[in-house]
PDB file of N, CA, C and O in Angstrom:
ATOM      1  N   MET A   1       0.878  -1.180  -0.038  1.00  0.00           N
ATOM      2  CA  MET A   1      -0.011   0.033  -0.024  1.00  0.00           C
ATOM      3  C   MET A   1       0.915   1.254  -0.013  1.00  0.00           C
ATOM      4  O   MET A   1       1.874   1.338   0.754  1.00  0.00           O
ATOM      5  N   THR A   2       0.579   2.197  -0.903  1.00  0.00           N
ATOM      6  CA  THR A   2       1.322   3.413  -0.990  1.00  0.00           C
ATOM      7  C   THR A   2       0.895   4.422   0.080  1.00  0.00           C
ATOM      8  O   THR A   2      -0.298   4.560   0.354  1.00  0.00           O
ATOM      9  N   LYS A   3       1.866   5.137   0.694  1.00  0.00           N
ATOM     10  CA  LYS A   3       1.511   6.044   1.740  1.00  0.00           C
ATOM     11  C   LYS A   3       2.095   7.463   1.453  1.00  0.00           C
ATOM     12  O   LYS A   3       3.038   7.614   0.676  1.00  0.00           O
ATOM     13  N   ARG A   4       1.518   8.457   2.089  1.00  0.00           N
ATOM     14  CA  ARG A   4       1.923   9.839   2.037  1.00  0.00           C
ATOM     15  C   ARG A   4       2.533  10.137   3.342  1.00  0.00           C
ATOM     16  O   ARG A   4       2.082   9.660   4.383  1.00  0.00           O
ATOM     17  N   LYS A   5       3.591  10.951   3.298  1.00  0.00           N
ATOM     18  CA  LYS A   5       4.352  11.299   4.540  1.00  0.00           C
ATOM     19  C   LYS A   5       4.074  12.754   4.869  1.00  0.00           C
ATOM     20  O   LYS A   5       4.171  13.615   3.995  1.00  0.00           O
ATOM     21  N   PHE A   6       3.730  13.041   6.119  1.00  0.00           N
ATOM     22  CA  PHE A   6       3.486  14.385   6.578  1.00  0.00           C
ATOM     23  C   PHE A   6       4.504  14.734   7.711  1.00  0.00           C
ATOM     24  O   PHE A   6       5.012  13.841   8.389  1.00  0.00           O
ATOM     25  N   ARG A   7       4.794  16.080   7.901  1.00  0.00           N
ATOM     26  CA  ARG A   7       5.617  16.506   8.915  1.00  0.00           C
ATOM     27  C   ARG A   7       4.978  17.731   9.609  1.00  0.00           C
ATOM     28  O   ARG A   7       4.439  18.604   8.930  1.00  0.00           O
ATOM     29  N   CYS A   8       5.032  17.799  10.890  1.00  0.00           N
ATOM     30  CA  CYS A   8       4.581  18.906  11.620  1.00  0.00           C
ATOM     31  C   CYS A   8       5.616  19.900  11.766  1.00  0.00           C
ATOM     32  O   CYS A   8       6.743  19.570  12.136  1.00  0.00           O
ATOM     33  N   SER A   9       5.271  21.254  11.466  1.00  0.00           N
ATOM     34  CA  SER A   9       6.240  22.293  11.494  1.00  0.00           C
ATOM     35  C   SER A   9       6.556  22.737  12.969  1.00  0.00           C
ATOM     36  O   SER A   9       7.563  23.384  13.254  1.00  0.00           O
ATOM     37  N   GLU A  10       5.626  22.341  13.868  1.00  0.00           N
ATOM     38  CA  GLU A  10       5.828  22.810  15.283  1.00  0.00           C
ATOM     39  C   GLU A  10       6.732  21.872  16.017  1.00  0.00           C
ATOM     40  O   GLU A  10       7.700  22.334  16.623  1.00  0.00           O
ATOM     41  N   CYS A  11       6.475  20.522  16.005  1.00  0.00           N
ATOM     42  CA  CYS A  11       7.217  19.578  16.781  1.00  0.00           C
ATOM     43  C   CYS A  11       8.104  18.680  15.978  1.00  0.00           C
ATOM     44  O   CYS A  11       8.858  17.889  16.544  1.00  0.00           O
ATOM     45  N   GLU A  12       8.035  18.782  14.628  1.00  0.00           N
ATOM     46  CA  GLU A  12       8.886  18.055  13.675  1.00  0.00           C
ATOM     47  C   GLU A  12       8.506  16.510  13.654  1.00  0.00           C
ATOM     48  O   GLU A  12       9.238  15.684  13.108  1.00  0.00           O
ATOM     49  N   HIS A  13       7.370  16.192  14.255  1.00  0.00           N
ATOM     50  CA  HIS A  13       6.902  14.811  14.139  1.00  0.00           C
ATOM     51  C   HIS A  13       6.566  14.444  12.707  1.00  0.00           C
ATOM     52  O   HIS A  13       5.941  15.235  12.001  1.00  0.00           O
ATOM     53  N   THR A  14       6.960  13.278  12.270  1.00  0.00           N
ATOM     54  CA  THR A  14       6.711  12.787  10.922  1.00  0.00           C
ATOM     55  C   THR A  14       5.895  11.463  11.035  1.00  0.00           C
ATOM     56  O   THR A  14       6.152  10.589  11.863  1.00  0.00           O
ATOM     57  N   TRP A  15       4.902  11.402  10.134  1.00  0.00           N
ATOM     58  CA  TRP A  15       4.041  10.143  10.117  1.00  0.00           C
ATOM     59  C   TRP A  15       3.552   9.919   8.758  1.00  0.00           C
ATOM     60  O   TRP A  15       3.569  10.830   7.930  1.00  0.00           O
ATOM     61  N   GLU A  16       3.106   8.718   8.483  1.00  0.00           N
ATOM     62  CA  GLU A  16       2.582   8.300   7.146  1.00  0.00           C
ATOM     63  C   GLU A  16       1.095   7.921   7.283  1.00  0.00           C
ATOM     64  O   GLU A  16       0.640   7.369   8.285  1.00  0.00           O
ATOM     65  N   ILE A  17       0.358   8.267   6.173  1.00  0.00           N
ATOM     66  CA  ILE A  17      -1.009   7.789   6.067  1.00  0.00           C
ATOM     67  C   ILE A  17      -1.186   7.308   4.634  1.00  0.00           C
ATOM     68  O   ILE A  17      -0.498   7.746   3.712  1.00  0.00           O
ATOM     69  N   ALA A  18      -2.169   6.357   4.480  1.00  0.00           N
ATOM     70  CA  ALA A  18      -2.350   5.734   3.193  1.00  0.00           C
ATOM     71  C   ALA A  18      -3.072   6.754   2.250  1.00  0.00           C
ATOM     72  O   ALA A  18      -3.844   7.616   2.670  1.00  0.00           O
ATOM     73  N   TYR A  19      -2.744   6.570   0.924  1.00  0.00           N
ATOM     74  CA  TYR A  19      -3.507   7.341  -0.118  1.00  0.00           C
ATOM     75  C   TYR A  19      -4.998   6.963   0.042  1.00  0.00           C
ATOM     76  O   TYR A  19      -5.300   5.816   0.369  1.00  0.00           O
ATOM     77  N   GLY A  20      -5.867   7.843  -0.166  1.00  0.00           N
ATOM     78  CA  GLY A  20      -7.277   7.632  -0.068  1.00  0.00           C
ATOM     79  C   GLY A  20      -7.864   8.125   1.253  1.00  0.00           C
ATOM     80  O   GLY A  20      -9.057   8.407   1.368  1.00  0.00           O
ATOM     81  N   VAL A  21      -6.944   8.219   2.278  1.00  0.00           N
ATOM     82  CA  VAL A  21      -7.356   8.715   3.553  1.00  0.00           C
ATOM     83  C   VAL A  21      -7.309  10.241   3.508  1.00  0.00           C
ATOM     84  O   VAL A  21      -6.302  10.776   3.045  1.00  0.00           O
ATOM     85  N   PRO A  22      -8.306  10.965   3.948  1.00  0.00           N
ATOM     86  CA  PRO A  22      -8.212  12.426   3.908  1.00  0.00           C
ATOM     87  C   PRO A  22      -7.000  13.040   4.546  1.00  0.00           C
ATOM     88  O   PRO A  22      -6.457  12.487   5.503  1.00  0.00           O
ATOM     89  N   ARG A  23      -6.546  14.214   4.021  1.00  0.00           N
ATOM     90  CA  ARG A  23      -5.421  14.851   4.612  1.00  0.00           C
ATOM     91  C   ARG A  23      -5.666  15.195   6.073  1.00  0.00           C
ATOM     92  O   ARG A  23      -6.754  15.647   6.431  1.00  0.00           O
ATOM     93  N   PRO A  24      -4.685  14.989   6.900  1.00  0.00           N
ATOM     94  CA  PRO A  24      -4.859  15.230   8.341  1.00  0.00           C
ATOM     95  C   PRO A  24      -5.063  16.707   8.652  1.00  0.00           C
ATOM     96  O   PRO A  24      -4.465  17.551   7.985  1.00  0.00           O
ATOM     97  N   SER A  25      -5.842  17.031   9.587  1.00  0.00           N
ATOM     98  CA  SER A  25      -6.142  18.445  10.024  1.00  0.00           C
ATOM     99  C   SER A  25      -5.188  18.918  11.100  1.00  0.00           C
ATOM    100  O   SER A  25      -5.013  20.123  11.283  1.00  0.00           O
ATOM    101  N   PHE A  26      -4.542  17.955  11.845  1.00  0.00           N
ATOM    102  CA  PHE A  26      -3.616  18.297  12.861  1.00  0.00           C
ATOM    103  C   PHE A  26      -2.613  17.256  13.125  1.00  0.00           C
ATOM    104  O   PHE A  26      -2.787  16.121  12.680  1.00  0.00           O
ATOM    105  N   CYS A  27      -1.530  17.576  13.850  1.00  0.00           N
ATOM    106  CA  CYS A  27      -0.445  16.645  14.138  1.00  0.00           C
ATOM    107  C   CYS A  27      -1.009  15.676  15.275  1.00  0.00           C
ATOM    108  O   CYS A  27      -1.608  16.128  16.251  1.00  0.00           O
ATOM    109  N   PRO A  28      -0.793  14.402  15.098  1.00  0.00           N
ATOM    110  CA  PRO A  28      -1.299  13.432  16.086  1.00  0.00           C
ATOM    111  C   PRO A  28      -0.429  13.508  17.415  1.00  0.00           C
ATOM    112  O   PRO A  28      -0.819  12.932  18.431  1.00  0.00           O
ATOM    113  N   GLN A  29       0.635  14.156  17.391  1.00  0.00           N
ATOM    114  CA  GLN A  29       1.514  14.255  18.567  1.00  0.00           C
ATOM    115  C   GLN A  29       1.216  15.496  19.352  1.00  0.00           C
ATOM    116  O   GLN A  29       0.926  15.402  20.545  1.00  0.00           O
ATOM    117  N   CYS A  30       1.274  16.689  18.724  1.00  0.00           N
ATOM    118  CA  CYS A  30       1.119  17.966  19.455  1.00  0.00           C
ATOM    119  C   CYS A  30      -0.179  18.703  19.186  1.00  0.00           C
ATOM    120  O   CYS A  30      -0.475  19.719  19.815  1.00  0.00           O
ATOM    121  N   ARG A  31      -0.970  18.165  18.221  1.00  0.00           N
ATOM    122  CA  ARG A  31      -2.282  18.714  17.762  1.00  0.00           C
ATOM    123  C   ARG A  31      -2.177  20.046  17.056  1.00  0.00           C
ATOM    124  O   ARG A  31      -3.192  20.735  16.955  1.00  0.00           O
ATOM    125  N   SER A  32      -0.972  20.477  16.537  1.00  0.00           N
ATOM    126  CA  SER A  32      -0.858  21.661  15.739  1.00  0.00           C
ATOM    127  C   SER A  32      -1.467  21.479  14.427  1.00  0.00           C
ATOM    128  O   SER A  32      -1.493  20.353  13.930  1.00  0.00           O
ATOM    129  N   ALA A  33      -1.966  22.501  13.813  1.00  0.00           N
ATOM    130  CA  ALA A  33      -2.534  22.483  12.490  1.00  0.00           C
ATOM    131  C   ALA A  33      -1.464  22.868  11.430  1.00  0.00           C
ATOM    132  O   ALA A  33      -1.710  22.868  10.224  1.00  0.00           O
ATOM    133  N   ASN A  34      -0.258  23.196  11.965  1.00  0.00           N
ATOM    134  CA  ASN A  34       0.784  23.678  11.075  1.00  0.00           C
ATOM    135  C   ASN A  34       1.636  22.495  10.481  1.00  0.00           C
ATOM    136  O   ASN A  34       2.774  22.259  10.887  1.00  0.00           O
ATOM    137  N   LEU A  35       1.031  21.791   9.524  1.00  0.00           N
ATOM    138  CA  LEU A  35       1.667  20.570   8.989  1.00  0.00           C
ATOM    139  C   LEU A  35       1.771  20.653   7.447  1.00  0.00           C
ATOM    140  O   LEU A  35       1.095  21.483   6.840  1.00  0.00           O
ATOM    141  N   HIS A  36       2.551  19.865   6.848  1.00  0.00           N
ATOM    142  CA  HIS A  36       2.724  19.818   5.425  1.00  0.00           C
ATOM    143  C   HIS A  36       3.281  18.454   5.017  1.00  0.00           C
ATOM    144  O   HIS A  36       3.663  17.640   5.858  1.00  0.00           O
ATOM    145  N   ARG A  37       3.317  18.230   3.708  1.00  0.00           N
ATOM    146  CA  ARG A  37       3.866  17.015   3.176  1.00  0.00           C
ATOM    147  C   ARG A  37       5.400  17.037   3.482  1.00  0.00           C
ATOM    148  O   ARG A  37       6.042  18.079   3.352  1.00  0.00           O
ATOM    149  N   ALA A  38       5.944  15.928   3.868  1.00  0.00           N
ATOM    150  CA  ALA A  38       7.348  15.856   4.211  1.00  0.00           C
ATOM    151  C   ALA A  38       8.137  16.131   2.905  1.00  0.00           C
ATOM    152  O   ALA A  38       7.746  15.737   1.807  1.00  0.00           O
ATOM    153  N   GLU A  39       9.268  16.832   3.103  1.00  0.00           N
ATOM    154  CA  GLU A  39      10.107  17.202   1.964  1.00  0.00           C
ATOM    155  C   GLU A  39      10.465  15.961   1.090  1.00  0.00           C
ATOM    156  O   GLU A  39      10.371  16.023  -0.136  1.00  0.00           O
ATOM    157  N   GLU A  40      10.859  14.882   1.708  1.00  0.00           N
ATOM    158  CA  GLU A  40      11.235  13.679   0.946  1.00  0.00           C
ATOM    159  C   GLU A  40      10.087  13.002   0.230  1.00  0.00           C
ATOM    160  O   GLU A  40      10.310  12.068  -0.540  1.00  0.00           O
ATOM    161  N   ASP A  41       8.861  13.450   0.464  1.00  0.00           N
ATOM    162  CA  ASP A  41       7.600  12.808  -0.067  1.00  0.00           C
ATOM    163  C   ASP A  41       6.999  13.754  -1.102  1.00  0.00           C
ATOM    164  O   ASP A  41       5.845  13.578  -1.492  1.00  0.00           O
ATOM    165  N   ARG A  42       7.766  14.769  -1.562  1.00  0.00           N
ATOM    166  CA  ARG A  42       7.144  15.691  -2.544  1.00  0.00           C
ATOM    167  C   ARG A  42       7.505  15.328  -4.010  1.00  0.00           C
ATOM    168  O   ARG A  42       7.902  16.204  -4.779  1.00  0.00           O
ATOM    169  N   GLY A  43       7.371  14.084  -4.380  1.00  0.00           N
ATOM    170  CA  GLY A  43       7.687  13.669  -5.682  1.00  0.00           C
ATOM    171  C   GLY A  43       6.544  13.694  -6.670  1.00  0.00           C
ATOM    172  O   GLY A  43       6.689  13.299  -7.827  1.00  0.00           O
ATOM    173  N   TYR A  44       5.335  14.195  -6.166  1.00  0.00           N
ATOM    174  CA  TYR A  44       4.191  14.167  -6.974  1.00  0.00           C
ATOM    175  C   TYR A  44       4.315  15.036  -8.291  1.00  0.00           C
ATOM    176  O   TYR A  44       3.615  14.777  -9.271  1.00  0.00           O
ATOM    177  N   ALA A  45       5.207  16.051  -8.284  1.00  0.00           N
ATOM    178  CA  ALA A  45       5.322  16.871  -9.458  1.00  0.00           C
ATOM    179  C   ALA A  45       6.488  16.429 -10.307  1.00  0.00           C
ATOM    180  O   ALA A  45       6.854  17.142 -11.242  1.00  0.00           O
ATOM    181  N   ARG A  46       7.095  15.280 -10.026  1.00  0.00           N
ATOM    182  CA  ARG A  46       8.263  14.913 -10.742  1.00  0.00           C
ATOM    183  C   ARG A  46       8.117  13.477 -11.377  1.00  0.00           C
ATOM    184  O   ARG A  46       7.281  12.684 -10.946  1.00  0.00           O
ATOM    185  N   ARG A  47       8.898  13.202 -12.338  1.00  0.00           N
ATOM    186  CA  ARG A  47       8.937  11.974 -13.028  1.00  0.00           C
ATOM    187  C   ARG A  47      10.405  11.692 -13.302  1.00  0.00           C
ATOM    188  O   ARG A  47      11.069  12.542 -13.896  1.00  0.00           O
ATOM    189  N   ASP A  48      10.943  10.563 -12.908  1.00  0.00           N
ATOM    190  CA  ASP A  48      12.320  10.214 -13.157  1.00  0.00           C
ATOM    191  C   ASP A  48      13.298  11.344 -12.612  1.00  0.00           C
ATOM    192  O   ASP A  48      14.369  11.568 -13.176  1.00  0.00           O
ATOM    193  N   GLY A  49      12.898  12.013 -11.537  1.00  0.00           N
ATOM    194  CA  GLY A  49      13.768  13.034 -10.904  1.00  0.00           C
ATOM    195  C   GLY A  49      13.743  14.344 -11.559  1.00  0.00           C
ATOM    196  O   GLY A  49      14.457  15.252 -11.132  1.00  0.00           O
ATOM    197  N   LYS A  50      12.938  14.511 -12.609  1.00  0.00           N
ATOM    198  CA  LYS A  50      12.897  15.749 -13.368  1.00  0.00           C
ATOM    199  C   LYS A  50      11.663  16.524 -13.013  1.00  0.00           C
ATOM    200  O   LYS A  50      10.551  15.999 -12.961  1.00  0.00           O
ATOM    201  N   GLU A  51      11.909  17.862 -12.757  1.00  0.00           N
ATOM    202  CA  GLU A  51      10.764  18.724 -12.385  1.00  0.00           C
ATOM    203  C   GLU A  51       9.986  19.140 -13.599  1.00  0.00           C
ATOM    204  O   GLU A  51      10.453  19.040 -14.734  1.00  0.00           O
ATOM    205  N   ARG A  52       8.773  19.616 -13.333  1.00  0.00           N
ATOM    206  CA  ARG A  52       7.984  20.169 -14.443  1.00  0.00           C
ATOM    207  C   ARG A  52       8.803  21.208 -15.196  1.00  0.00           C
ATOM    208  O   ARG A  52       9.621  21.928 -14.622  1.00  0.00           O
ATOM    209  N   GLY A  53       8.562  21.259 -16.465  1.00  0.00           N
ATOM    210  CA  GLY A  53       9.281  22.248 -17.262  1.00  0.00           C
ATOM    211  C   GLY A  53      10.683  21.736 -17.699  1.00  0.00           C
ATOM    212  O   GLY A  53      11.364  22.347 -18.523  1.00  0.00           O
ATOM    213  N   ARG A  54      11.055  20.646 -17.136  1.00  0.00           N
ATOM    214  CA  ARG A  54      12.360  20.083 -17.548  1.00  0.00           C
ATOM    215  C   ARG A  54      12.141  18.601 -17.956  1.00  0.00           C
ATOM    216  O   ARG A  54      12.870  17.703 -17.536  1.00  0.00           O
ATOM    217  N   GLY A  55      11.082  18.393 -18.810  1.00  0.00           N
ATOM    218  CA  GLY A  55      10.871  17.046 -19.243  1.00  0.00           C
ATOM    219  C   GLY A  55       9.777  16.257 -18.411  1.00  0.00           C
ATOM    220  O   GLY A  55       9.515  15.077 -18.643  1.00  0.00           O
ATOM    221  N   GLY A  56       9.197  16.963 -17.482  1.00  0.00           N
ATOM    222  CA  GLY A  56       8.126  16.333 -16.655  1.00  0.00           C
ATOM    223  C   GLY A  56       6.839  16.252 -17.329  1.00  0.00           C
ATOM    224  O   GLY A  56       6.748  16.526 -18.525  1.00  0.00           O
ATOM    225  N   PHE A  57       5.830  15.887 -16.623  1.00  0.00           N
ATOM    226  CA  PHE A  57       4.402  15.849 -17.157  1.00  0.00           C
ATOM    227  C   PHE A  57       3.931  17.257 -17.674  1.00  0.00           C
ATOM    228  O   PHE A  57       4.196  18.292 -17.062  1.00  0.00           O
ATOM    229  N   GLY A  58       3.250  17.224 -18.780  1.00  0.00           N
ATOM    230  CA  GLY A  58       2.654  18.495 -19.272  1.00  0.00           C
ATOM    231  C   GLY A  58       3.583  19.465 -19.952  1.00  0.00           C
ATOM    232  O   GLY A  58       3.150  20.561 -20.307  1.00  0.00           O
ATOM    233  N   SER A  59       4.855  19.117 -20.158  1.00  0.00           N
ATOM    234  CA  SER A  59       5.779  20.038 -20.840  1.00  0.00           C
ATOM    235  C   SER A  59       6.505  19.236 -21.926  1.00  0.00           C
ATOM    236  O   SER A  59       6.714  18.030 -21.799  1.00  0.00           O
ATOM    237  N   PRO A  60       6.875  19.929 -22.975  1.00  0.00           N
ATOM    238  CA  PRO A  60       7.593  19.240 -24.062  1.00  0.00           C
ATOM    239  C   PRO A  60       9.045  18.833 -23.539  1.00  0.00           C
ATOM    240  O   PRO A  60       9.538  19.448 -22.593  1.00  0.00           O
ATOM    241  N   PRO A  61       9.670  17.868 -24.120  1.00  0.00           N
ATOM    242  CA  PRO A  61      10.991  17.451 -23.706  1.00  0.00           C
ATOM    243  C   PRO A  61      11.965  18.598 -23.963  1.00  0.00           C
ATOM    244  O   PRO A  61      11.800  19.374 -24.905  1.00  0.00           O
ATOM    245  N   VAL A  62      12.968  18.687 -23.119  1.00  0.00           N
ATOM    246  CA  VAL A  62      14.009  19.715 -23.317  1.00  0.00           C
ATOM    247  C   VAL A  62      14.954  19.134 -24.357  1.00  0.00           C
ATOM    248  O   VAL A  62      15.255  17.940 -24.350  1.00  0.00           O
ATOM    249  N   LYS A  63      15.409  19.993 -25.243  1.00  0.00           N
ATOM    250  CA  LYS A  63      16.327  19.564 -26.334  1.00  0.00           C
ATOM    251  C   LYS A  63      17.444  18.767 -25.797  1.00  0.00           C
ATOM    252  O   LYS A  63      18.078  19.185 -24.829  1.00  0.00           O
ATOM    253  N   GLY A  64      17.729  17.626 -26.374  1.00  0.00           N
ATOM    254  CA  GLY A  64      18.872  16.746 -25.949  1.00  0.00           C
ATOM    255  C   GLY A  64      18.346  15.682 -24.931  1.00  0.00           C
ATOM    256  O   GLY A  64      19.115  14.778 -24.606  1.00  0.00           O
ATOM    257  N   GLU A  65      17.096  15.732 -24.410  1.00  0.00           N
ATOM    258  CA  GLU A  65      16.615  14.768 -23.457  1.00  0.00           C
ATOM    259  C   GLU A  65      15.667  13.800 -24.090  1.00  0.00           C
ATOM    260  O   GLU A  65      15.001  13.060 -23.365  1.00  0.00           O
ATOM    261  N   ILE A  66      15.558  13.754 -25.399  1.00  0.00           N
ATOM    262  CA  ILE A  66      14.602  12.887 -26.100  1.00  0.00           C
ATOM    263  C   ILE A  66      15.151  11.455 -26.113  1.00  0.00           C
ATOM    264  O   ILE A  66      14.510  10.553 -26.652  1.00  0.00           O
TER     265      ILE A  66
END
């Protein structure tokens, strides 16, 4: 099962939840609402390590990367 990783900006707690489960509203450790996707889990805009505009989804390939 694929999971998403979140990190609390207040206490730095990191946890995972399965795709299909709603985004958390607060940190399960400190109850802060100041949370975001963990830095290492932000690959949703990338393919093969390339960011959008550099051969990623929705953009033409960069010359020499075909």
